[in-house]
DRENDO-1510 file (C-alpha; in Angstrom, 1 decimal, always signed):
<recs>
REC; n; res; u; v; w
REC; 1; MET; -81.1; -50.3; +56.3 .
REC; 2; ARG; -83.1; -48.2; +58.5 .
REC; 3; PRO; -81.5; -46.4; +61.4 .
REC; 4; LEU; -82.5; -47.4; +65.6 .
REC; 5; HIS; -83.4; -44.3; +66.9 .
REC; 6; ILE; -83.0; -44.8; +71.0 .
REC; 7; THR; -84.6; -42.4; +73.3 .
REC; 8; ASN; -85.3; -42.2; +76.6 .
REC; 9; GLY; -89.4; -42.5; +77.0 .
REC; 10; ASP; -92.3; -42.2; +75.3 .
REC; 11; SER; -93.0; -38.7; +74.7 .
REC; 12; THR; -89.8; -38.2; +72.8 .
REC; 13; ALA; -90.1; -41.1; +70.4 .
REC; 14; GLU; -93.6; -39.8; +69.6 .
REC; 15; LEU; -91.8; -36.5; +68.4 .
REC; 16; ILE; -89.5; -38.2; +66.5 .
REC; 17; LYS; -92.1; -40.4; +64.7 .
REC; 18; LYS; -94.0; -36.5; +63.9 .
REC; 19; ALA; -90.7; -35.2; +63.0 .
REC; 20; ASP; -91.1; -37.8; +59.9 .
REC; 21; ILE; -87.4; -38.6; +60.7 .
REC; 22; ASN; -86.7; -42.3; +58.9 .
REC; 23; GLY; -86.1; -45.1; +60.9 .
REC; 24; ASP; -87.5; -47.2; +63.7 .
REC; 25; ILE; -87.7; -45.9; +67.4 .
REC; 26; LEU; -87.3; -47.7; +70.7 .
REC; 27; PRO; -88.1; -46.2; +74.2 .
REC; 28; TRP; -85.7; -47.2; +76.8 .
REC; 29; ARG; -88.1; -47.2; +79.6 .
REC; 30; ASP; -86.4; -47.4; +82.9 .
REC; 31; PRO; -86.0; -44.8; +85.7 .
REC; 32; MET; -82.7; -45.9; +86.4 .
REC; 33; HIS; -82.1; -43.3; +89.0 .
REC; 34; HIS; -83.3; -45.1; +92.0 .
REC; 35; GLY; -83.7; -49.2; +92.5 .
REC; 36; PRO; -81.4; -52.1; +91.9 .
REC; 37; PHE; -78.6; -52.8; +89.3 .
REC; 38; THR; -76.2; -55.2; +90.7 .
REC; 39; ALA; -72.5; -55.9; +89.6 .
REC; 40; HIS; -72.0; -58.3; +86.7 .
REC; 41; ALA; -75.8; -58.5; +85.6 .
REC; 42; GLY; -76.3; -58.6; +81.9 .
REC; 43; LEU; -79.3; -57.0; +80.3 .
REC; 44; SER; -81.4; -59.9; +80.5 .
REC; 45; GLN; -80.7; -60.2; +84.2 .
REC; 46; ALA; -80.8; -56.7; +85.0 .
REC; 47; SER; -84.3; -56.4; +83.5 .
REC; 48; GLU; -85.3; -59.8; +85.2 .
REC; 49; GLN; -84.0; -57.6; +88.2 .
REC; 50; ARG; -85.8; -54.7; +87.7 .
REC; 51; ALA; -89.4; -55.9; +86.9 .
REC; 52; PRO; -90.6; -56.8; +90.1 .
REC; 53; TYR; -88.9; -53.8; +91.8 .
REC; 54; LEU; -90.6; -50.9; +89.3 .
REC; 55; ALA; -93.9; -53.1; +89.3 .
REC; 56; GLY; -93.9; -53.0; +93.1 .
REC; 57; ASP; -97.4; -53.4; +94.7 .
REC; 58; LEU; -99.1; -51.9; +91.3 .
REC; 59; PHE; -98.1; -53.5; +88.6 .
REC; 60; ASP; -97.8; -56.8; +87.3 .
REC; 61; PRO; -94.2; -57.9; +87.1 .
REC; 62; ALA; -94.7; -60.1; +84.2 .
REC; 63; THR; -95.9; -57.4; +82.2 .
REC; 64; VAL; -93.2; -55.3; +83.1 .
REC; 65; LEU; -90.8; -57.6; +82.6 .
REC; 66; GLU; -92.4; -58.5; +78.7 .
REC; 67; GLN; -91.9; -54.7; +78.0 .
REC; 68; PHE; -88.1; -55.3; +79.1 .
REC; 69; ILE; -87.5; -58.2; +77.0 .
REC; 70; GLN; -89.0; -56.9; +73.8 .
REC; 71; ARG; -86.6; -53.9; +74.5 .
REC; 72; ASP; -83.7; -56.0; +75.2 .
REC; 73; THR; -84.6; -57.9; +71.9 .
REC; 74; THR; -84.3; -55.2; +69.8 .
REC; 75; LEU; -81.3; -53.7; +70.9 .
REC; 76; LYS; -79.7; -57.3; +70.4 .
REC; 77; GLN; -80.9; -57.7; +66.8 .
REC; 78; ARG; -79.4; -54.4; +65.9 .
REC; 79; SER; -77.7; -55.3; +62.6 .
REC; 80; SER; -73.8; -53.7; +62.5 .
REC; 81; THR; -74.9; -52.1; +59.4 .
REC; 82; THR; -77.7; -50.1; +61.0 .
REC; 83; GLU; -76.8; -46.8; +62.1 .
REC; 84; ALA; -78.2; -46.4; +66.1 .
REC; 85; VAL; -78.8; -42.7; +67.2 .
REC; 86; LEU; -78.9; -42.0; +70.9 .
REC; 87; TRP; -81.2; -39.2; +71.5 .
REC; 88; PHE; -80.8; -38.0; +75.1 .
REC; 89; GLU; -80.2; -34.8; +77.5 .
REC; 90; HIS; -78.3; -33.8; +80.2 .
REC; 91; ASP; -80.0; -35.3; +83.6 .
REC; 92; LEU; -79.2; -38.6; +85.3 .
REC; 93; LEU; -81.8; -40.8; +84.1 .
REC; 94; ASP; -80.7; -40.0; +80.5 .
REC; 95; GLN; -77.0; -40.1; +81.4 .
REC; 96; LEU; -77.4; -43.5; +83.0 .
REC; 97; GLN; -79.5; -44.7; +79.9 .
REC; 98; ILE; -76.7; -43.6; +77.8 .
REC; 99; LEU; -74.4; -46.0; +80.0 .
REC; 100; GLN; -76.0; -48.9; +79.7 .
REC; 101; ILE; -76.9; -48.6; +76.1 .
REC; 102; LEU; -73.4; -48.2; +75.0 .
REC; 103; HIS; -72.2; -50.7; +77.3 .
REC; 104; GLU; -74.6; -53.2; +76.1 .
REC; 105; LEU; -74.6; -52.6; +72.5 .
REC; 106; PRO; -74.1; -55.5; +70.4 .
REC; 107; HIS; -72.2; -53.1; +67.5 .
REC; 108; PRO; -70.8; -50.2; +69.2 .
REC; 109; GLN; -70.1; -49.2; +65.8 .
REC; 110; ASN; -72.2; -47.2; +63.6 .
REC; 111; THR; -73.8; -45.4; +66.1 .
REC; 112; THR; -74.3; -41.5; +66.6 .
REC; 113; ILE; -75.5; -39.4; +69.8 .
REC; 114; ILE; -77.6; -36.3; +70.0 .
REC; 115; CYS; -77.5; -35.0; +73.7 .
REC; 116; ILE; -78.2; -31.3; +74.6 .
REC; 117; ASP; -78.8; -29.6; +78.0 .
REC; 118; ARG; -80.6; -26.2; +76.1 .
REC; 119; PHE; -82.7; -25.2; +72.9 .
REC; 120; ASP; -82.9; -21.8; +71.9 .
REC; 121; GLY; -86.0; -19.9; +73.3 .
REC; 122; ILE; -87.2; -22.6; +75.6 .
REC; 123; SER; -86.2; -21.8; +79.4 .
REC; 124; PRO; -86.4; -23.6; +81.5 .
REC; 125; PHE; -85.0; -26.3; +79.4 .
REC; 126; ARG; -85.9; -29.8; +80.9 .
REC; 127; GLY; -85.7; -32.1; +78.0 .
REC; 128; LEU; -86.8; -33.1; +74.6 .
REC; 129; GLY; -90.3; -33.8; +75.4 .
REC; 130; GLN; -90.7; -30.2; +75.5 .
REC; 131; LEU; -89.8; -29.3; +71.6 .
REC; 132; THR; -91.9; -29.5; +68.9 .
REC; 133; PRO; -91.6; -31.8; +65.8 .
REC; 134; GLU; -89.7; -29.4; +63.7 .
REC; 135; GLN; -87.4; -28.8; +66.6 .
REC; 136; ILE; -86.5; -32.2; +66.8 .
REC; 137; ALA; -85.8; -32.6; +63.2 .
REC; 138; SER; -83.3; -29.4; +63.2 .
REC; 139; LEU; -81.2; -31.4; +65.7 .
REC; 140; TYR; -80.7; -34.3; +63.6 .
REC; 141; ALA; -78.1; -33.0; +61.1 .
REC; 142; GLY; -76.1; -32.3; +64.3 .
REC; 143; ARG; -75.6; -35.8; +65.7 .
REC; 144; THR; -72.4; -36.8; +66.5 .
REC; 145; ALA; -70.3; -40.0; +66.2 .
REC; 146; ILE; -69.9; -42.8; +69.1 .
REC; 147; THR; -66.3; -43.9; +69.2 .
REC; 148; GLU; -64.5; -46.8; +70.9 .
REC; 149; SER; -63.2; -44.4; +73.4 .
REC; 150; HIS; -66.7; -43.6; +74.5 .
REC; 151; CYS; -68.1; -47.1; +74.4 .
REC; 152; ALA; -65.1; -48.2; +76.8 .
REC; 153; LEU; -65.7; -45.1; +79.3 .
REC; 154; ALA; -68.9; -46.0; +79.4 .
REC; 155; SER; -68.6; -49.7; +80.1 .
REC; 156; GLN; -66.3; -48.4; +83.1 .
REC; 157; LEU; -68.7; -46.1; +84.5 .
REC; 158; TRP; -71.3; -48.5; +84.1 .
REC; 159; ALA; -69.7; -51.0; +86.2 .
REC; 160; GLN; -69.1; -48.1; +88.9 .
REC; 161; PHE; -72.5; -47.5; +89.0 .
REC; 162; CYS; -73.3; -51.4; +89.6 .
REC; 163; SER; -70.8; -51.9; +92.2 .
REC; 164; ASP; -71.4; -52.1; +96.0 .
REC; 165; THR; -69.7; -48.8; +97.1 .
REC; 166; PRO; -70.0; -45.4; +95.5 .
REC; 167; GLN; -66.8; -44.3; +95.9 .
REC; 168; ALA; -65.4; -44.8; +92.0 .
REC; 169; LEU; -68.2; -43.3; +90.7 .
REC; 170; LEU; -67.6; -40.1; +92.9 .
REC; 171; ALA; -63.8; -39.9; +91.8 .
REC; 172; PHE; -65.5; -39.6; +88.2 .
REC; 173; SER; -68.3; -36.7; +89.2 .
REC; 174; LYS; -65.0; -34.8; +90.6 .
REC; 175; THR; -62.9; -34.8; +87.4 .
REC; 176; GLY; -65.4; -35.4; +84.2 .
REC; 177; SER; -64.9; -36.3; +80.7 .
REC; 178; PRO; -65.4; -34.4; +77.6 .
REC; 179; LEU; -66.3; -37.4; +76.1 .
REC; 180; PHE; -69.6; -37.4; +78.3 .
REC; 181; PRO; -69.9; -33.3; +79.0 .
REC; 182; TYR; -72.9; -34.0; +81.5 .
REC; 183; MET; -72.0; -37.1; +82.8 .
REC; 184; GLN; -70.2; -35.3; +85.9 .
REC; 185; SER; -72.9; -33.3; +87.3 .
REC; 186; ALA; -75.3; -36.0; +86.5 .
REC; 187; LEU; -73.3; -38.4; +88.7 .
REC; 188; LEU; -73.1; -35.7; +91.5 .
REC; 189; ARG; -76.7; -35.5; +91.8 .
REC; 190; HIS; -76.8; -39.3; +92.3 .
REC; 191; CYS; -74.4; -39.1; +95.3 .
REC; 192; GLN; -76.7; -36.5; +96.7 .
REC; 193; GLU; -79.5; -39.0; +97.2 .
REC; 194; PHE; -77.5; -41.0; +99.5 .
REC; 195; PRO; -78.8; -40.4; +103.1 .
REC; 196; TRP; -76.6; -37.3; +104.7 .
REC; 197; CYS; -74.7; -37.3; +107.2 .
REC; 198; ILE; -76.0; -33.8; +108.9 .
REC; 199; ASP; -79.5; -34.8; +109.1 .
REC; 200; GLY; -80.2; -38.6; +107.4 .
REC; 201; LEU; -82.6; -37.1; +104.5 .
REC; 202; THR; -81.6; -37.7; +101.1 .
REC; 203; ARG; -81.5; -34.2; +99.0 .
REC; 204; THR; -85.2; -34.7; +97.5 .
REC; 205; GLU; -86.4; -35.5; +101.2 .
REC; 206; ARG; -84.9; -32.4; +102.5 .
REC; 207; GLN; -86.3; -30.5; +99.6 .
REC; 208; LEU; -90.1; -31.9; +100.0 .
REC; 209; LEU; -89.7; -31.2; +104.1 .
REC; 210; THR; -88.2; -27.7; +103.4 .
REC; 211; LEU; -91.1; -26.8; +100.5 .
REC; 212; ILE; -93.9; -28.2; +103.1 .
REC; 213; ASN; -92.5; -26.5; +106.1 .
REC; 214; ASN; -92.8; -23.2; +103.6 .
REC; 215; GLY; -96.3; -23.4; +102.5 .
REC; 216; THR; -96.5; -26.0; +99.7 .
REC; 217; ASP; -98.5; -28.6; +101.0 .
REC; 218; THR; -100.5; -30.7; +98.1 .
REC; 219; PRO; -98.8; -33.8; +96.2 .
REC; 220; SER; -99.0; -32.0; +93.0 .
REC; 221; ALA; -97.7; -28.8; +93.9 .
REC; 222; LEU; -95.0; -30.6; +95.9 .
REC; 223; PHE; -94.0; -32.5; +92.7 .
REC; 224; ILE; -94.2; -29.2; +90.3 .
REC; 225; GLU; -91.9; -27.2; +93.0 .
REC; 226; ASN; -89.5; -29.8; +93.7 .
REC; 227; MET; -88.9; -30.0; +90.3 .
REC; 228; ASN; -87.9; -26.1; +90.2 .
REC; 229; LEU; -85.2; -26.7; +92.9 .
REC; 230; GLU; -83.6; -29.2; +90.6 .
REC; 231; ASP; -80.6; -27.7; +87.8 .
REC; 232; ALA; -81.7; -30.7; +85.9 .
REC; 233; LEU; -84.8; -32.6; +85.7 .
REC; 234; PHE; -84.2; -35.4; +88.4 .
REC; 235; ILE; -87.2; -37.4; +89.1 .
REC; 236; GLY; -90.8; -37.3; +87.9 .
REC; 237; ASP; -94.5; -37.3; +89.3 .
REC; 238; TRP; -94.3; -41.2; +90.2 .
REC; 239; ARG; -91.2; -41.3; +92.0 .
REC; 240; THR; -91.8; -38.1; +94.1 .
REC; 241; PHE; -95.8; -39.3; +95.3 .
REC; 242; SER; -93.3; -42.8; +96.4 .
REC; 243; VAL; -90.9; -40.5; +98.4 .
REC; 244; ILE; -93.7; -38.2; +100.0 .
REC; 245; GLU; -95.3; -41.4; +101.1 .
REC; 246; ALA; -92.6; -42.8; +102.5 .
REC; 247; LEU; -92.0; -39.7; +104.5 .
REC; 248; ALA; -95.8; -39.9; +105.5 .
REC; 249; THR; -95.9; -43.9; +106.3 .
REC; 250; SER; -92.3; -44.1; +107.6 .
REC; 251; ARG; -92.3; -45.8; +111.4 .
REC; 252; CYS; -92.2; -42.5; +112.7 .
REC; 253; PRO; -93.4; -40.2; +110.2 .
REC; 254; LEU; -91.9; -36.9; +109.5 .
REC; 255; ILE; -95.5; -35.4; +107.4 .
REC; 256; THR; -99.0; -36.1; +108.0 .
REC; 257; PRO; -102.2; -35.0; +106.3 .
REC; 258; VAL; -103.6; -31.7; +108.0 .
REC; 259; ALA; -107.0; -33.8; +108.2 .
REC; 260; GLY; -107.8; -37.4; +107.9 .
REC; 261; ARG; -105.5; -40.0; +106.7 .
REC; 262; PHE; -103.1; -40.2; +104.5 .
REC; 263; ILE; -104.3; -41.4; +100.7 .
REC; 264; SER; -102.0; -43.3; +99.0 .
REC; 265; TRP; -101.4; -42.8; +95.1 .
REC; 266; SER; -101.9; -45.4; +93.0 .
REC; 267; PRO; -102.6; -45.7; +88.6 .
REC; 268; ASP; -106.0; -46.5; +89.5 .
REC; 269; ASN; -106.7; -44.6; +92.3 .
REC; 270; GLN; -110.8; -44.3; +92.7 .
REC; 271; ALA; -110.0; -40.7; +93.8 .
REC; 272; PRO; -107.5; -39.2; +92.3 .
REC; 273; SER; -108.2; -35.5; +92.8 .
REC; 274; ALA; -108.7; -36.6; +96.8 .
REC; 275; TYR; -104.7; -37.9; +96.5 .
REC; 276; HIS; -103.5; -34.5; +94.5 .
REC; 277; GLN; -105.6; -32.2; +96.8 .
REC; 278; GLN; -104.8; -33.6; +100.5 .
REC; 279; GLN; -103.0; -30.5; +102.6 .
REC; 280; LEU; -99.7; -32.2; +104.1 .
REC; 281; THR; -97.8; -30.6; +107.0 .
REC; 282; LEU; -94.7; -31.5; +109.3 .
REC; 283; THR; -95.1; -33.8; +112.2 .
REC; 284; GLU; -93.2; -32.4; +115.5 .
REC; 285; SER; -90.4; -35.3; +114.2 .
REC; 286; GLY; -90.3; -34.0; +110.8 .
REC; 287; CYS; -90.0; -30.1; +112.2 .
REC; 288; LYS; -87.0; -31.4; +114.1 .
REC; 289; VAL; -85.2; -33.7; +111.5 .
REC; 290; LEU; -85.4; -30.1; +109.6 .
REC; 291; ALA; -83.9; -28.2; +112.2 .
REC; 292; GLN; -81.3; -30.8; +112.3 .
REC; 293; THR; -81.9; -31.5; +116.4 .
REC; 294; LEU; -83.4; -35.0; +115.5 .
REC; 295; HIS; -81.6; -37.2; +112.8 .
REC; 296; ALA; -83.8; -39.2; +110.2 .
REC; 297; GLY; -81.3; -42.3; +110.6 .
REC; 298; ASP; -83.3; -43.0; +113.8 .
REC; 299; LEU; -86.4; -42.8; +112.1 .
REC; 300; ILE; -86.6; -43.8; +108.7 .
REC; 301; LYS; -86.0; -47.5; +108.2 .
REC; 302; ARG; -84.3; -47.8; +104.9 .
REC; 303; ASP; -83.8; -50.6; +102.5 .
REC; 304; GLN; -83.1; -49.1; +99.1 .
REC; 305; TRP; -81.0; -49.3; +96.2 .
REC; 306; LEU; -79.2; -46.8; +94.3 .
REC; 307; GLY; -77.4; -48.7; +91.1 .
REC; 308; GLY; -75.5; -51.4; +93.4 .
REC; 309; VAL; -75.5; -49.8; +96.5 .
REC; 310; HIS; -77.9; -51.6; +99.1 .
REC; 311; ILE; -78.8; -49.0; +101.8 .
REC; 312; GLN; -80.3; -50.5; +104.9 .
REC; 313; SER; -80.5; -49.4; +108.2 .
REC; 314; SER; -80.3; -52.3; +109.8 .
REC; 315; THR; -76.7; -52.4; +108.2 .
REC; 316; ARG; -73.4; -49.8; +108.3 .
REC; 317; HIS; -74.3; -48.0; +104.9 .
REC; 318; TRP; -73.0; -45.2; +102.4 .
REC; 319; GLN; -73.7; -41.8; +103.4 .
REC; 320; TRP; -73.2; -38.3; +101.8 .
REC; 321; ASN; -71.3; -35.7; +103.6 .
REC; 322; ASP; -72.0; -32.9; +101.4 .
REC; 323; ALA; -69.5; -30.5; +102.8 .
REC; 324; ASP; -66.4; -32.5; +101.9 .
REC; 325; GLN; -68.3; -33.8; +99.0 .
REC; 326; ALA; -67.2; -37.5; +100.1 .
REC; 327; PHE; -69.0; -40.6; +101.4 .
REC; 328; GLU; -68.7; -42.1; +105.0 .
REC; 329; LEU; -69.8; -45.1; +106.2 .
REC; 330; ALA; -72.7; -44.7; +108.7 .
REC; 331; GLU; -72.2; -45.8; +112.3 .
REC; 332; ARG; -75.8; -45.8; +113.1 .
REC; 333; GLN; -77.6; -49.1; +113.1 .
</recs>
């Protein structure tokens, strides 16, 4: 039987194909580090939940769901005699995909993994997509076996990620496990994307405001420079642009265009250069939040999901205390 190669997206899938490695390829297309994953939802239910969220106002939910259904069906139909080869790297997105896949694999035996955080001659290393087909092929012989212990821990962590409280996941981020050597730091980065006690901003929001304050003022430049502030690749361009838009269009904007109105990004934007070239600056409120003389919790109306945790400004919600490396419940309403 031909092996089933499962990887994080189309770029690595194409490299595996070009490397002429025997097998079928399944890209696991889902930016899992944001949006809902509620507890006790199986793969099909999770896909039904994710499709409208990821489609948003820009894409067709039915089309997104159909892609999920095709992906899920391929995984479910995998034979117990077929090797599944997981191709991933060290960042949060990939680590979450590993957890979901190992939790959902119908036949966890005969599964191997390739997961790296570096490659000789490539610095900074962001991911497998940077490699050549020849370099991808060189990794294949070094794949290691997934054991029942891997699958048991993956299911435990997946349940914690989908829980409505982040406390158990935080506990693992302080201890880690040699079974998943990159999971500990990845899950800590997940914790840091909750609003922080000190200013009400997520780590990404604070990084973007700081970059704008320091003179990086276009969406394209902000995406690149924000990526450089991460130890491991965290979010892509689409998600970065979504965060920028939220900061510019909140009930009390923290950023604003230097001239004119804010131009929203969309995949069919008729003037993409206008979006990417618009110059942004901090509003007075943005300056005060960055200086911690004003709390973003009083300005930003939040309604967002991180795994199974629903963060809503109208209710008490979890916030991150970075100094204590702990979660607290926000008293702000």
